N, C-alpha and C positions, 0 to 999 in steps of 0.2 A: 598504638591502639587506635582503632577506627570505629567511629560511631555511625549508626544508620538506623533506619526504621524498617520493621518487618511488614509483611503484606497486610497484617491486621492493624497497623498503625503504632504498635508498641516499639519502644526504643530497644536497640540491641547493640552489643559491643563485641568487636572481634579483636583478638590478640594477635599481633603479627609475629610473635616469637614463640615457637613451640616450647622452648626451654623454660619460659616463664610459667607455662601451664604445668610442666613436669615438676618444677621445684616448689611451686606454691601449693602446699598440701591442702590448705583450706579452700582455695579456689577450685582445685580439682574435685574436692568433695562436693562443693556447691554445684559444679557443672554436672557431675554424675547424678546428684539428687534431682537436679532440674531436668535431666535429659528426657525422662518419660513424659513429664508435663509438656515440654516443648514439642515433642513428637505429636502428642494429642492435640496441642494447640494448633499446629500446622494442619493436621487433618480436619480439625473443626473449622478452621478458616476456609478450607476448600469446600467442605460440605455446606457451610453457610452461604458461600458464594454461589454454589450450584442452586441452592434454594431460592436465592434472590433472582438469579437468572431465569429460573423456571416460573417466575411470577408468583412466588410463595406457594408453590404447589404442595399440598399436604403429603403427597407421595414421596417428597424429598426430605421429609422431617426425620428426626432420630426416633428409633424404636428399640424396645427390648434392652439388651445389654449395653448398647452404645449410649442410650439415653441415661441408664443408671450410672454409667461411668461419667458422663457429662455432669450429672447432678452432684456426684462426689467431688469432682474438681471444682465446681462452683462453690460448694460448701467449704472446701479447703483453701481455695485461692481465688476468691471472687474478684479481688483487686487486680489480678493479673489476666483475667479473662476479658477480651475485648467487648465493647458494647454490642457489636454486630453478632458476636457469638452468643452473648447473653440473650439477645432478642430471639435468636434462632432456637436456643435451648428452651426458653420460656414458651415459644410457640409449640415446640415438640411436647412439652409437658401438658399443655392445654389440649393438644391433639390426642394424647394418650387418654386423658380423662374423658374426652368426647367419645373415643372409640370404645372404651370400657363400658360407658353408659349405653351406647348403641348396641353393643354385643349382648349385654345383659337383657336389654329390652327385646332384642330380636329372639333370643332363646326363649324368654318367657312367652312372647307373642306366638312363636312357632308352635310351642307345646300346647298353648291354649287353643290355637287355631285347629291343630290336628285333633285335639280332644273334642272340641266343639263340633267340628265337621263330622267326626265319627258318630257322635251322638245324634246329630241332625240326620245323617244318612240312615242311622238305625231307626229313628222315628219315622222317617219317610217310608222305609221298607215295611214297617209295621202297618202304616196306613194303606199302602198299596196291597199288602197281603189281605187286609180286610176287604178291600175293593175286589180283589180276586175271588174271595169266597162269595161275596154278593153276586158277582157275575156268574160264578159257578151255579148258584141257585137259580139265577135267571136262565142259564143255559139248560138246566134240568127241566125247568118249566116249559121252555120252548120245545124241548125234545118231546115231552109228553103231549104237548099240543099238536105236534107234528103228526101223531097217530090219528088225530081227529081231522087235521086240516093240512094236506100236503103242501098247500100254498105258502105256509109259513116256514118251510124247511130252509129256505135261503136265509131268512133272518136268524135262524138257530145257528147255522154254520158261521154266519158273520159274528154272532155273539161269541161263539166258541173260539174263533180266530182272535178276536179282541181279548178274550180271557187269557189265551195262551201268550199273546204278546205282553200283556200286562204282568202275567206271572213271570215271564222271562226277565222283564225289566225289573220287577221287584226283587228277583233273585240276584240280578246283576248289581242292583243298588245295595242289597244286603251284603253281598260279597265285597263291594267297594268299601262300605262302611266298616266291615269287620277288618279288612286289610289295613285301613287307616288307623283303626283303633289298636291293632296289634303293633303297628309301627310306632305309635305314640307310647304304648306300654313298654316296648323294647327299649326305646330311648330313655324313658323314665327309670327303668330297672338297671341300666348299664352301670351306674355309679356304685351300687351296693349289691347287685345280684347279677353278676356277669353271665352265669350259666343260664339263668332264665332269659336274660336279654338276648343271648345268642340263639336260644331255641325259638323265641318268639319272632326274631328277625327272619328265620327260615320259613316259618308258617306265613308270615306276611308276604314273603317273596312268592310263595306258591299261589297266593290268592290275587296279588296285585297285577294289574295290566297297565298301570300308570307309571311312565318313566319319571314324572315329577314326584310322585309319592315315594318311589324307590330312592331317588336322589336325596329327597328330604330326610328319609329315615337313615340312610347310610351316612350322610353328612353330619348328622347329629348323634350318631351312635359312638359314644366315648369308650373305646376299648384300647388298652395299651398294647402296642405291637409286640412287647416282650412276653405277654401272658401266653402260656402254652396249655395249661389244663388246671382243673380243680380236682382235689382228692377228698373223698368222703369217708366217714366212719366214726368221727367224733361228734357227740351231741352236747358237749360241754366245753368251756374255755380251755384253750391250749396254752401251756406255760413253758413248753420247751420243744424244740425241734433239732434234729441232728441227722446227718447222713452217716451210713456205715462206711467203713474203710474202702470197700469196693465200689461205692457209689450206686449200688443196685437197690438199696432200701433206704427208706426214710423212717425215723423213729420219733415219736412224740409223746409227751406226757400231758395228761389232762388234769383238770381241777379235782376230779373224783378219784385220782390215784391210779388210773389205768395207764399202762404203757402200750401205745398203739404202734403198728408198723404197717408200711405200705410197700408193696412190690412195684418199683418204678417201671419195670418192663410192661406190666399189665395195668398199672395205675389203679390197682385194687388193694384192699386191706389184706395184710398177711398176718402171720402169727405174732401175737403180742404177749404182754404180761398183765393180767387183770389185777386191780385192787392192790396197789403197792404203796399205800400211804400218801403223805402230803407231797405230791409231786411239785407243787409250786415252790417248795423250799429246797428240794434236792433232787433234781433229775438232770443228768448230763451225760453226753457221750464224749469220750476222749477225743482230742484234736486229731489223733491218728485214726479214729473211727473204729477201733477194735474193742473198746471197753465201754460199759454202760453202768452208771451208778444210780441207785434209787434209795431215797431216804425212807426208813420205816421206824419212826420214833427216834430212839437213841441208837439205832442200828443203821448202818449204811450197807446195802447189798450190792456186791460187784458182780456184773454179768458179762459174758461174752456177747458183744453186740451183734455178731453175725448169727450165732446159734440160739441166742436168748437163754443159754444155760448158765445157772448160777455158778460163780467161781469161789466167792468167799463172802462171809458176813463180818463186817468190820464193827467190832464191839469194844466198849470201854468208856464211852462218854457217860458222864453222870446225869445228863439231862437230854431232852430231845434235841436232835441236830437241827440247826436253823439254816445252815448253808453248806453245800458241798460242791467242789469244783476241781477240775483237773488243772495242773500247770499248763502253760501255753504249749509246751512241747509234748504233753501227754504222758510224761514218765512218772509223775507222782500225783497223788490225790490228797486234797485238802478238805478237812471237815472242821466245823466249829459249832458249838451248842449254845443253849440259852444261858449258860453260866460262863460264857466267854472262854471255854476250854477248846483250844485249837490243836489239831493233830495232823501229822503227815503219814501217808501210807504208800506202799509200792503199788503203782497202778496196774502192773501185770498180774501180781499174785494176791494183792490185798494185804500183804504183810505190814505190820505196824513198824514205822520208822522212828518217830519221836513225837513228843508233845512240844508244841511251840510255846516258848515263854512269853505270852502276851498277857500280862497281868494288869490290864486296864479294861474298864467297863465301857468298851466302844464296839460298835458294830464292825465286824471283819468281813470285808467284801470278797477277799480271796487272794490267792497267791499271784505275785507279779513275776518273780524270777523262776527260771527253769527248775531250780532245786527246791522251790517252795519256801525258802527261808525268808524272802522279802514279801511282806503281805501289805495289802491296802487296808487302812483303818479309816472308818468314817467317824463322824461325831457321835454323841450319845444318841440312842434311838429316839426318833421324833425330831431330831435337829441335825440331819445329815446333809449338809450342803457343802462339805469340803472333804478332802482326802489327805491322809498322811501315809507315806510308805515307811514301814517299820522293819528294820533288819533284826530278825530274831537271834542272829548269831552275835551281833555286837550290842544288842539292846539299845540301838540308837535310831533316830529318824534319818531317812535317806532322802536327800534332796529337799527342795523347797516344798512348802505346803501347796496342794492343789486347791485353791480357793477361787471362786468366781461365780459359781451357781448361786442363785438367790432363793432356791427352794430345794427340796429333798432330792438327793441322788438316788435313783432307783435301779440303776444297772451299770455294771462296769465290764468292759471287754478289753483284752490285751491282744495286740496284733500278733499274728503267727510268728513274726520275726522278733518279737519281744521288745520292739523299739517304741511303740506308741500305746498309750492307754486312752480309751474312749469312755466318757461318762455321760449318761443321759439323765435328765432331770425333769421334775414336775414343773420347772420354770419354762419348759418348751424348747430348750436348747440342748445340743450335744457339744461337748468340749473335748478337744484332743490335747494330750499332754505327752511330753517327753518322758518315757518310762524311767530314764536314768536320773535326770536332773530335776524333774518336776515342773519344768518350764512349760507354759502353755504353748501349743503349736498352732499359730494362726488365731483368727477370730472365732468366736462361737459359731457353730453351724445352726443357722436359723432357717426354718422352712415349714416346720410343723405348726399347726394351730392347736394348742392344747399340750398335754403332757407327752413327753417322749418316753416310750416304755421299754425299748430294747435297742441294742446295736450289735452288729456282728461284722467282723472283718472278712474280706475275701482271702483265699489261701495265699495269694501273693502279697498281701498286706497293702494293696494299692487302693482298694475300694472299701467303703464302709456303708452298710445298709442300716437304716433306722426306721422304726415304726412307732405309731402313737395313737392317741385317742381320737385323732382326726380320720382314722380308718385308712391312712395312706402309708406307703413305704417310699422312702427317699434314698437315692444312691448318691454318695459323695466321693469326690476325688481327694484322697488323703493328702497328697502333696500340695495341692492348691487350695483345698478347703471349699471348692466350688461344687454345686449340685450338678449331677450328671443326668441330663434329660428331664422330662416332666415327671411328676409323681406317678408311682405305680398304683393305680386306682382299680378297685374291684372287690375289696373287702367290705362287708356290710356292718362290721363292728370293730372294736379296738384291735389293733394289730399288736399282739403281745410278744411274739417270738419269731425268730427267723434263723436260717442257716444256709451257708453256701455249700455246694457239693465239693468233693475233693478236687475236681479239676477246675473249679471256679466258674463253670459255665452256667450252672443253674442256681437260682435262689429260691428257697422254700420259705413261705411266710404263713403264720397261723394266727387266727383271731379268736375273739371271745365267743364266737358262735361255733367254734370247733372246725372251721373250714381251713383247708390248706390250699394255697395257690402256688403254682410253680411258674417261675419266670426264667426265660432264656436270656440271661444278662450278657451272654457272649455275642448276641446279635448287635449290641450297641458298643461302638468303639470311637471315643474321641481320638483325633489324630493330632498329636502334639509335636512341636518342633519349631514352628514359626515364632518369631518374636514380635511380629505385628500381624495385622489382619490377614487371615488365610482365605481370600475371597474365592479362588478358582480351583477347579479340579478336573482331571481327565483320566480316563481308563483306556488302555490300549485295546485295539480291536480283538486281540487274542485273549484278553481278560487277565493277562499275567502281571501287568504293570499299572500302578497308580501314581499319578504325579499331582502335587498341589503347588500352587503359586501364591506368593504372599506379598503384602505391601512392604516386607523387609527385603525385597529384591531377590529373594531366594526361591529356588525350586527344590522340592523334596521328593525324591523317587522312592517308592515303596513296592514291596512285593504285595500284589493284590490279594493273594491267598492268606498270608499271615499278617499283613499290614505293617510288617517290620520295615524300618528304613534301610534302603540300599545305599543311598548317598544323599548328601545335602550339597547343593551347588550354588555358589555365589555367581551371579550373572552380571552381564554388562549393562543391564537395565539401570539407568540412573533414577528412574521413577518407579512407583508402585506397580507391580505386575497385576493387571486387571483380569486377563483371561488366558487360558491355555487350551490346546487341543491337539489330538493325534489325527493324522491323516487316515483315510479309510483303509489304506494298505499297511498302516502301521510303520512305514519307513521314514516318516517325517513327524516332527513335533514342533509346534509353534507357541511362542509366548509373546504377548503384547502388553504395553504399559500405558500409564497415564500421561506420558509425554509424547505419544505417537510412535514409540520405538517398537520394532519387531525383530525377533531372533528366531531363525530356523535351526533345529537341533537334529542330530543323528541319534535316534534312540538306541542304536546298537552300541555306540561308544559314549553317548551323552556329551559329545563335543559340538560346539556351534559350527554350522556349515558356512556361515559368513558373519561378518561383524554386524553390530547393531545397525539396523536400517530404519531411517525415519524419513517419511515423506512430508508430514505436516506435524506441527506442534499441537496435537489434540489427543484427548483420551481415546483409546481404541478399545472396542469390545465387539461382541456379535461375530466372533471368528467362525469361518465356514470354509472347509476344504471342498473342492469339486469332487464328484464321485470317482474320477480317475486319479485323484491325488496329485494332479499336476498344477493346480491353481489354488491360491489361498486368497480369500477376501476378508476384509475387516471393516466394520462400520466405525465412524468417528463422531465425536461430539460436535464437530463443525458441519455436520450434515453430508459429508462425502463418504464414498465407498472406495477403498483402496485395494488394489490387486497386486499380487506378486507371483512370479514364476517360481514354483517350488524347486525345480531342478537347479536353476541358476541362483535363486534367492534374490533376484533383481525385480524391481517394480515393473509392472506391465502398464505402460503409458502413465498418464497423469490421473489422479483421483477424479472420479466423476461426481458432480454436484447432484446428489440424489434427493435430499430432503432439506427443508428449511430449519430442521432442528436435529437433535441427536439421532444418529442411526444406531438403534439398540439391538437389532436382530437381523440376521441374514440366514438364508437356507437355500441350498441347491436342490433342484428336482432330481430324482433318482437317475434319470437319463442324462443329466447334465445340461439340458437345453435351456433351463430357466433358473433365474435367481430371483428370490423375493426378499424385500427389505421392509423393515418396520421401524417407525420413528416414535420419538417422544411425544409428538403432536397427534398420535393416533392414526397416522396415515400408513397405508400399505401400498407398495409399488412392486410391479412385476417387470423384470428385465430379461432381454435376450442374453443368455450367458455367453454367447459366442461373439456378439457384436457390441454388447453393452448398451443396446438401444432400449428405450423405455417402451414396454408393451401397453401398460395401462396403470392407473392409480385409483385407489379407493380412498377418497379424502376423509370419509367419516367411518372408517372401519371400526374404530373404537372411540370411546369418549375419554380415554386416558392413554398413557404410554403403551405402545406395543412392545412388550418385554421379550418375547421369544416367538420363533416360527419353526415349524417342522412339517415335512412332507410325509404323507401316508406311505407305507412300503410300496404300494402299487403305483404311486405317483399320480393317482387320479384326483387327489385333493390335498390341500395343505391346511394346517391349523395355526391360528394366531392366538397368542396369549396376551393378556393385558392387565395393567394395574387397575382397570375398572372392574375386575373381579370376574371376567368372563373369558371364554374361549369361543372362537368362531371358526366354522369350517367353510372352506372356499373351493370352488371348482377350479382345478389347475389349468383347464383348457380355456374356459370363458372368464374366469375370475369372479363369477357370481357367487353370492353366499348360498350355502346349502343348509337348510333347516334353521332352527332357532339357536341362539347362543347357548353354550353349555355353561351352567352356573352351579357351583357346589354350595359354598357358604358365603359368597359375596366378597371374600377377602381378595386382596391383590394376588395375581398369579405371576410368578417370576420365571418359570421354566416349564417347558413342555417337550415331550419326546415320545417315541413309540417303542414299546417293549416287544421286539420281534420274536422273543423266545416263546411267547404265547401263540397259539394257533386257534383262531386268528389273533393278530397283534392287538395289544391293548394300548390305549392312550394314557400317559402318565403325566400328571401336572403337579407343580410345586407352588404352595402359597408362601408368602413372605414370613409367616410365623412357623415355617418348617413343616406344615401339614402336606402330606403327599396323597393324591387321589389316583385310583386306578379306574379307568373307564372302559366299559365294553364298547369297542369301536363300532361293531356292527349295529348294536342297539342304541348307541349314544346315551348310555346311562351308566351310573356307578356300578362297579362290579363287586365291591366289598367296602367295609368301613375304612375310613382314612387311616393313614399311618401318621400319628401325631408325634413328631420328634421334639417339639418344643425348642427347635433351633432356628433362631432368626437368621435368614439367609437369602441370597439372590441367585444361587447357583446350584444346580443338581446335575449329576451324571450317573447313568446306569451302565452296568457291565452288559456285555453282549448276551450273556446267558440269563440276565435278569435276576441274578442272585445277590448282587451287591449294589447298593446305592450310596453315593458319596455326596455330601453337601458342603459347599463352601461356608464361610462364616463371616460374622461381623467382628469376631474376636480372633484370638491367635489359634484356636483349635478348629480344624475342619472336623467332619463327623462322618463315620462310615456305619452302615447298618446292613446286616445280613437279612435277607428277605425270605419269608416263607413262601414256597411255591405251591402251597396247598390251596385249591379253590375254596371259596368262602363256605360253600355247602358242607365240605369236609372239615374245614378248620373250625367252624362253629360247633360241630359235634365233638371235635377233639377238645375244644376248650370246655364245653359243658360236661363232657365225660358221663353223660346220662341222656335219657329221653324225658320228654314231658310226662309226668305221672297222669294217671287217669283223672285224678281230682283237678290237677292243673289244666288238663285238656278241657274239662267241663267248665272250669272257671273262665278260661280265655277263648275257647273255641265254640262254646255253646253246645248245640245239638248235632254238630257235624260228627260223622263216624270217627272213632278214635284211630288215627293213622299218623303218628308223629314222624317227623322228618329224620330223627336220629334214633338209633337203637341203643339198648343198654338199660341199666336199672332206671326206673322212673319213680 
């Protein structure tokens, strides 16, 4: 047994005989239990050291999920966390509080400023318009006098010119004021009225000639990238939504008892069933999507969901039916009434099967088993905070009681595979339960503010959607119990119902205003498989292959179209893989690690072309292949740039001393003549890529880390991204700055690249909070609202066709998102699914002639 001290000063013990570990069960359990903590502790020591080395730079502090994980470990094992790590974590918590306060203040100040400026410009326009009228009267007087005295003609013409100039200026000022007012109104409406926000943003763009105003409006326009469109037709709260079996129609039930239907191809209302009783108590479509039931008092009416034709009327209940539901496989139909009389029916024909012997006065939530024999029982009405499963065949309780909610359970859902039950409650949580044993599955799902009103499973039973009184929809990973992405925001009232399409690609949600929002959830895909942080990602030039690299020393190769794993590769890297990259010709793949190691791979076979190569013991990142794919460069934390010959895999000379601090970014010019490097100290240097001689240096390029570099497709300029929240454009020939810095929201920028699939190309930037911005490269202004992924990350890669973006992670799951290629002018109209009405036009556009940007019902 050997004792020693770890890098953070804590004592450690090493056992010299493996047999002792294998035979000592208790010790083996201890070691396994402690393994996750020790891995985190090691990573935390490294992060704390980097923070101290950077002079306590706030950019090196913990954020998002990493900070939450650190707080959990401190709470659980504070005695085992080193003082240095505790200091680092405490500084991170204080930094989070500071940023939250600053962001809240900035949002409030920006909105107030835009509103005040719009009001000011409007007042000034009115004053100038009055001046114009006075000058017009003066001009008329002068013109009349000219008939009497030709000598004053000159003065009349001068007055007329001045009047015209002031009129034009007044009109320009009024136009500016209106555009700014529309921008502020669009931003304000986005959270609760996404259709209006989309339409107003287009009218603002038609009027505005200010790049700053456009950037301000887009940067603050909160629209979820998964939102595709709104459906109209209901003017009362929706209590049920379901897709038909063919996925071509959506059916919903309203508070007034109407059955509504929408044709999803046209996104317009289709044939429904009017006035069918208390829909809130009994409206459902079979999980197979072919049958629909509607409660009408003590009768349940069965319909063909595709044709809306009545099949049967289910009669026999002694009192009004209070709940009706299909079994999770759709084969049977369950009904229960106010006298606790519960019955089973054939879902295809409506034929009566049996009365279920449930002789207890408890609320019956519905069937759990496929045959309908096992049902979920709540407590007495008004006190329903727990569930029991009751086997009507054996008249016994099945499994343990599902208790844990501290308030009424208002919704129950069974996963399509019958394995999991989800319950939502007025206590603001959703809980998952094993359908067979009754055991809780993970911790309660917390994320809503207020009551959770519904839950629904995806067809593959892997995702759960929930909605509540906070007007938001949340998506959850069933296996891990973690939230998938940011909340789906756009409803203006309580979200009461939702349903997944049969293929699982679309989620429909309905609210208390009768609005239906459609979300393309297939666009969002967490990439699971790594056991530690999945920091890096790369997509092959042909767009067919996606590779992620992790701190677990693994590379995972995926099919970029399906995102399915092709292979998981253990590598020779003894340290965390920091970055990966494909060569431009797609024939080489490189991975570098935190210990200075580099491996070149053959993508055809995924075999390494040479053994692990290390030139210096330093973290490598900023990977860059030369345009001809023959040279590979990497930056290092020790301030050097290292080069390798791709064909031989051997180093090219010795590393060059490039910077006094971390080299974080490298980029070759398209012609291969120039290499630019960016450092943690904000310095940018240009190098002759053939001789490695320094061309020049910009010592104050940025006030914080230079995090990434990218050349424009024509090679005339390059862009630098920084943790100071800005991007700067530089002349590739002279190295001089071009224009003013590009700033969106002021947050740190971690990645920048050009999307060449657009013509002309667009500049794409990534913030540390996972927000992606698209910039019109020609006009140097934002081209659309940002894509807010809610994913804390430092790495972004785009496919060559611009349809897939992949983000690295600070946790184990990288993230892939399918992108809409529709220009904002078309996408905004698609989301709104209507035009501004004449009344809305008058309210927001004043006396301008009615000419809305979108067509359709208004």
